[in-house]
N, C-alpha and C positions, 0 to 999 in steps of 0.2 A: 504494500500500500504506500503510495507516494503522497506526502502531506504538504508539498510545496504550495505557495500562495496560488489560489485559484483552482487547485486540483480537486477532483471529486471528494476526497477525504476532507480537505480543507473546507469546502462548501458544506458538506454534511455536518461537520462539527459546528460551523458557524450558524447554520440554520437552527440546530438544536439549542445552541447557546442563546440565540435571540428569540427563541420561542416560536419559530416558524414551523409550518408543517413540512414533513419530508417530501421533497419534490426533487429527485435526483437531477443534477446539472453540474456543470463546471465551467470555468472561464479559461478560454484559450487566448494566449497573447498573439496578436497579429503582427505582421512585419512593421507596421507603423507605430507599434507600441500600445495600441488600443486593445481592449479586451472584448472578445466575442463570447456570448453565453451559448454553451452547447447544451441542448435539452436532452431528456431521457431517450427519445427516439433515435438520437444520433450517437448514443453512448454504447460502449461494449458492455457485455454482461459483467466483466471484471470491474469496470469503472462504476457501474451501478452498485455492485456489491461493496466496493470501497466507500462510496458515499453512504450507503445504508449502515455499514459497520461503524463508521465514524459518527454518524447520527445517533446510533444506539449507545455508543460508548461514552459520548460527551456527558460528563457529570456536572459541569459548571453551568450556571445560568446567569444571564444578565440581570442585575439588580436595578430595576426601573425606579426604585424608591425615591 
């Protein structure tokens, strides 16, 4: 599982931390430096599993207090 910024695992962990629903995706860096959101239908099974694993394992939560 790769946890680099924007990776499926990074996005799964962040979604759980911020209280968002699990919606597998990741961000791909483009040649011009911008980020392109890659949705579930364009992800491999391994990428989806990385996202879901990180989502389930994230124990910290954002304190909106």
